[in-house]
LOBA-981871 format. One record per atom (N, C-alpha, C, O): residue in one letter; y, x, z. Coordinates in steps of 0.2 Angstrom, whole numbers, padded with zeros to 4 digits, always signed. Layout:
% LOBA-981871
aYXZ/...
% end
This chain:
% LOBA-981871
x-0020-0022+0067/x-0015-0025+0069/x-0012-0031+0073/x-0013-0037+0070/x-0010-0030+0079/x-0014-0037+0084/x-0005-0039+0091/x-0003-0034+0094/x-0004-0042+0090/x+0005-0045+0093/x+0001-0044+0099/x-0004-0047+0099/x+0003-0040+0107/x-0001-0039+0111/x+0007-0043+0115/x+0005-0047+0120/x+0011-0043+0115/x+0018-0046+0118/x+0024-0049+0112/x+0023-0051+0106/x+0032-0048+0118/x+0035-0053+0115/x+0042-0058+0120/x+0041-0062+0124/x+0048-0055+0115/x+0051-0056+0121/x+0061-0057+0116/x+0064-0055+0111/x+0061-0061+0122/x+0071-0062+0119/x+0074-0055+0122/x+0080-0052+0120/x+0071-0053+0126/x+0076-0046+0127/x+0072-0037+0124/x+0067-0036+0125/x+0077-0034+0122/x+0073-0029+0118/x+0073-0025+0124/x+0067-0024+0127/x+0077-0022+0126/x+0075-0016+0132/x+0068-0018+0134/x+0064-0014+0136/x+0066-0025+0134/x+0058-0024+0137/x+0053-0025+0132/x+0048-0028+0133/x+0053-0024+0127/x+0049-0026+0123/x+0049-0018+0121/x+0044-0015+0118/x+0056-0013+0123/x+0054-0005+0123/x+0052-0004+0129/x+0051+0002+0130/x+0051-0007+0133/x+0049-0004+0139/x+0044+0000+0140/x+0043+0006+0142/x+0039-0009+0137/x+0032-0011+0135/x+0028-0004+0130/x+0022-0002+0130/x+0034-0003+0127/x+0032+0003+0122/x+0028+0009+0123/x+0023+0012+0122/x+0033+0010+0125/x+0034+0015+0131/x+0027+0016+0135/x+0025+0021+0135/x+0025+0009+0138/x+0020+0007+0143/x+0017+0011+0141/x+0016+0017+0144/x+0013+0008+0133/x+0008+0008+0131/x+0008+0015+0126/x+0002+0017+0124/x+0015+0021+0124/x+0014+0026+0122/x+0011+0029+0130/x+0005+0031+0129/x+0013+0030+0134/x+0009+0034+0138/x+0003+0034+0140/x+0001+0038+0144/x-0001+0028+0136/x-0007+0027+0139/x-0014+0028+0134/x-0020+0028+0134/x-0007+0030+0129/x-0010+0034+0120/x-0012+0029+0117/x-0017+0029+0114/x-0008+0022+0118/x-0011+0018+0112/x-0004+0017+0106/x+0002+0020+0108/x-0005+0014+0101/x+0002+0014+0096/x+0001+0008+0094/x-0002+0003+0093/x+0008+0012+0094/x+0010+0003+0094/x+0018+0002+0092/x+0021+0008+0092/x+0022-0003+0090/x+0027-0004+0085/x+0030-0010+0087/x+0028-0014+0090/x+0035-0009+0086/x+0040-0015+0090/x+0044-0018+0082/x+0048-0016+0078/x+0040-0026+0084/x+0044-0031+0076/x+0050-0036+0076/x+0051-0042+0080/x+0055-0032+0070/x+0059-0040+0074/x+0064-0038+0080/x+0066-0042+0084/x+0064-0031+0078/x+0067-0028+0082/x+0078-0033+0081/x+0081-0034+0086/x+0080-0032+0070/x+0086-0035+0070/x+0086-0045+0073/x+0089-0050+0072/x+0080-0044+0075/x+0084-0055+0070/x+0085-0059+0076/x+0083-0065+0076/x+0089-0056+0082/x+0091-0059+0086/x+0097-0061+0086/x+0101-0064+0090/x+0099-0060+0079/x+0107-0062+0079/x+0106-0066+0071/x+0109-0063+0067/x+0101-0072+0069/x+0098-0072+0065/x+0097-0079+0071/x+0099-0085+0070/x+0095-0078+0076/x+0097-0086+0078/x+0100-0091+0078/x+0106-0091+0079/x+0098-0095+0077/x+0104-0099+0075/x+0103-0104+0068/x+0105-0110+0067/x+0100-0099+0063/x+0098-0100+0056/x+0090-0101+0058/x+0088-0107+0056/x+0087-0099+0060/x+0082-0099+0066/x+0077-0102+0072/x+0079-0102+0078/x+0074-0103+0070/x+0071-0104+0078/x+0071-0102+0083/x+0066-0100+0081/x+0072-0100+0089/x+0074-0093+0094/x+0067-0093+0096/x+0070-0091+0101/x+0061-0093+0097/x+0054-0091+0095/x+0054-0091+0092/x+0049-0094+0090/x+0060-0087+0084/x+0055-0085+0079/x+0057-0077+0079/x+0055-0072+0075/x+0063-0076+0085/x+0068-0075+0083/x+0067-0065+0090/x+0069-0059+0089/x+0063-0068+0094/x+0059-0063+0097/x+0053-0055+0096/x+0047-0054+0096/x+0058-0053+0098/x+0056-0047+0098/x+0049-0046+0097/x+0047-0051+0100/x+0043-0041+0096/x+0037-0041+0095/x+0035-0034+0093/x+0036-0030+0089/x+0031-0035+0101/x+0026-0027+0104/x+0020-0028+0100/x+0015-0030+0103/x+0020-0027+0094/x+0008-0024+0093/x+0003-0018+0093/x+0005-0013+0091/x+0000-0019+0096/x-0003-0013+0095/x-0007-0011+0087/x-0009-0016+0084/x-0008-0007+0086/x-0007-0003+0079/x-0017-0006+0080/x-0016-0012+0082/x-0022-0004+0080/x-0029-0004+0084/x-0028-0011+0087/x-0024-0012+0092/x-0033-0016+0085/x-0036-0022+0087/x-0036-0022+0095/x-0034-0024+0100/x-0044-0015+0092/x-0048-0012+0098/x-0047-0014+0101/x-0049-0018+0104/x-0037-0009+0102/x-0033-0006+0110/x-0032-0014+0112/x-0030-0012+0118/x-0031-0020+0112/x-0031-0024+0111/x-0031-0026+0118/x-0026-0028+0121/x-0038-0027+0123/x-0036-0029+0129/x-0033-0023+0137/x-0032-0022+0143/x-0031-0019+0131/x-0034-0011+0135/x-0025-0013+0136/x-0022-0014+0141/x-0024-0013+0129/x-0017-0014+0131/x-0012-0020+0139/x-0009-0019+0144/x-0014-0027+0135/x-0013-0031+0140/x-0013-0031+0144/x-0009-0033+0148/x-0019-0029+0145/x-0022-0022+0156/x-0015-0022+0157/x-0012-0026+0160/x-0014-0016+0152/x-0007-0011+0156/x-0003-0015+0154/x+0000-0010+0151/x+0000-0021+0152/x+0006-0024+0154/x+0006-0025+0160/x+0010-0023+0164/x+0003-0029+0161/x+0000-0037+0166/x-0002-0029+0174/x-0001-0028+0180/x-0003-0027+0169/x-0005-0019+0178/x+0005-0018+0178/x+0008-0019+0183/x+0010-0015+0170/x+0017-0013+0175/x+0017-0008+0175/x+0022-0004+0177/x+0011-0004+0171/x+0011+0002+0170/x+0005+0005+0168/x+0000+0002+0168/x+0005+0013+0165/x-0003+0016+0162/x-0005+0017+0168/x-0002+0018+0173/x-0013+0016+0166/x-0017+0021+0172/x-0017+0029+0175/x-0016+0034+0170/x-0019+0031+0179/x-0020+0037+0177/x-0026+0042+0173/x-0032+0041+0173/x-0023+0047+0171/x-0026+0049+0169/x-0036+0053+0173/x-0036+0056+0179/x-0044+0051+0167/x-0046+0053+0174/x-0044+0061+0175/x-0041+0065+0172/x-0047+0062+0181/x-0046+0070+0183/x-0039+0070+0185/x-0038+0076+0185/x-0034+0066+0187/x-0026+0069+0183/x-0023+0066+0196/x-0026+0061+0198/x-0018+0070+0201/x-0018+0065+0205/x-0018+0060+0206/x-0024+0058+0205/x-0016+0056+0207/x-0014+0049+0208/x-0007+0051+0211/x-0007+0056+0216/x+0000+0049+0210/x+0006+0056+0213/x+0010+0053+0218/x+0015+0049+0217/x+0008+0054+0222/x+0011+0054+0231/x+0017+0054+0233/x+0019+0057+0228/x+0022+0053+0237/x+0025+0053+0242/x+0027+0059+0246/x+0025+0059+0252/x+0030+0065+0244/x+0033+0072+0246/x+0039+0071+0253/x+0043+0067+0255/x+0036+0076+0256/x+0043+0077+0263/x+0044+0082+0260/x+0041+0086+0257/x+0052+0081+0261/x+0058+0090+0259/x+0055+0092+0264/x+0052+0089+0269/x+0055+0099+0263/x+0054+0106+0268/x+0061+0108+0271/x+0062+0114+0273/x+0065+0104+0272/x+0071+0108+0275/x+0073+0104+0278/x+0075+0105+0283/x+0073+0098+0276/x+0078+0093+0284/x+0070+0087+0285/x+0070+0084+0291/x+0066+0086+0283/x+0061+0082+0284/x+0061+0074+0281/x+0058+0069+0284/x+0062+0075+0279/x+0065+0068+0273/x+0060+0063+0269/x+0056+0068+0267/x+0057+0058+0267/x+0054+0058+0265/x+0055+0054+0259/x+0058+0048+0259/x+0053+0059+0252/x+0054+0054+0246/x+0048+0050+0242/x+0042+0051+0243/x+0049+0046+0237/x+0043+0045+0232/x+0044+0051+0225/x+0049+0052+0223/x+0040+0053+0223/x+0035+0056+0218/x+0038+0057+0215/x+0040+0063+0216/x+0042+0053+0210/x+0045+0054+0204/x+0053+0060+0205/x+0056+0064+0202/x+0052+0059+0210/x+0063+0062+0215/x+0058+0070+0218/x+0054+0071+0223/x+0061+0075+0211/x+0061+0081+0215/x+0066+0086+0218/x+0065+0092+0220/x+0071+0081+0218/x+0074+0086+0225/x+0077+0080+0230/x+0079+0075+0228/x+0077+0082+0236/x+0080+0076+0241/x+0086+0074+0240/x+0090+0076+0237/x+0087+0067+0244/x+0093+0063+0244/x+0096+0066+0248/x+0101+0069+0247/x+0093+0064+0256/x+0099+0068+0259/x+0102+0076+0261/x+0107+0077+0265/x+0097+0081+0259/x+0099+0086+0258/x+0101+0092+0253/x+0101+0099+0252/x+0102+0086+0248/x+0098+0090+0240/x+0094+0094+0238/x+0092+0096+0233/x+0091+0096+0248/x+0084+0102+0242/x+0080+0102+0236/x+0077+0096+0236/x+0079+0104+0234/x+0074+0105+0230/x+0064+0105+0230/x+0061+0110+0232/x+0062+0100+0228/x+0057+0099+0231/x+0052+0104+0228/x+0051+0106+0222/x+0047+0108+0236/x+0043+0114+0232/x+0040+0115+0226/x+0036+0110+0225/x+0040+0119+0220/x+0035+0119+0218/x+0028+0119+0219/x+0023+0116+0215/x+0027+0123+0227/x+0020+0123+0229/x+0018+0118+0234/x+0013+0120+0238/x+0021+0112+0235/x+0020+0108+0236/x+0012+0104+0232/x+0009+0106+0227/x+0010+0098+0238/x+0007+0095+0237/x+0007+0087+0235/x+0004+0084+0230/x+0011+0086+0241/x+0015+0079+0235/x+0015+0076+0242/x+0021+0073+0243/x+0012+0075+0248/x+0007+0071+0254/x+0013+0070+0256/x+0019+0072+0254/x+0013+0067+0261/x+0018+0064+0267/x+0015+0070+0272/x+0015+0066+0277/x+0012+0075+0274/x+0015+0081+0279/x+0019+0080+0281/x+0024+0078+0279/x+0017+0081+0289/x+0024+0082+0292/x+0030+0088+0290/x+0028+0093+0287/x+0035+0089+0291/x+0038+0092+0287/x+0038+0101+0294/x+0039+0102+0300/x+0037+0108+0286/x+0035+0113+0292/x+0042+0115+0295/x+0047+0113+0293/x+0042+0119+0299/x+0045+0118+0305/x+0051+0125+0303/x+0049+0129+0299/x+0055+0125+0304/x+0062+0127+0303/x+0065+0132+0307/x+0068+0131+0312/x+0064+0139+0301/x+0064+0147+0304/x+0075+0142+0306/x+0079+0139+0302/x+0074+0145+0311/x+0082+0145+0314/x+0085+0150+0317/x+0091+0150+0319/
% end
């Protein structure tokens, strides 16, 4: 095992673990509960730590953590913005519902930021 990240921010450490998990890298969080010992122990020793199980994954894990997101899987399309077919409002790829009109994203939507289809009124 090899340590790739440490922080006093436990949520940040778990977020980093989730990024690695999404990339298929097994990792474990250590020292989760040591923050309560700060003062009795040096603060640097009380940080939550993220360790990769396979040391061969360490370099790739560090790159993912530097980039802040897992790489896209080969053959998978990169998510793109989409445009609501009902009102034409652009939306980020992670959303499945339009914030402006509440319409849901069309299942057949290719994810492009193309102009909206004309409305039949």
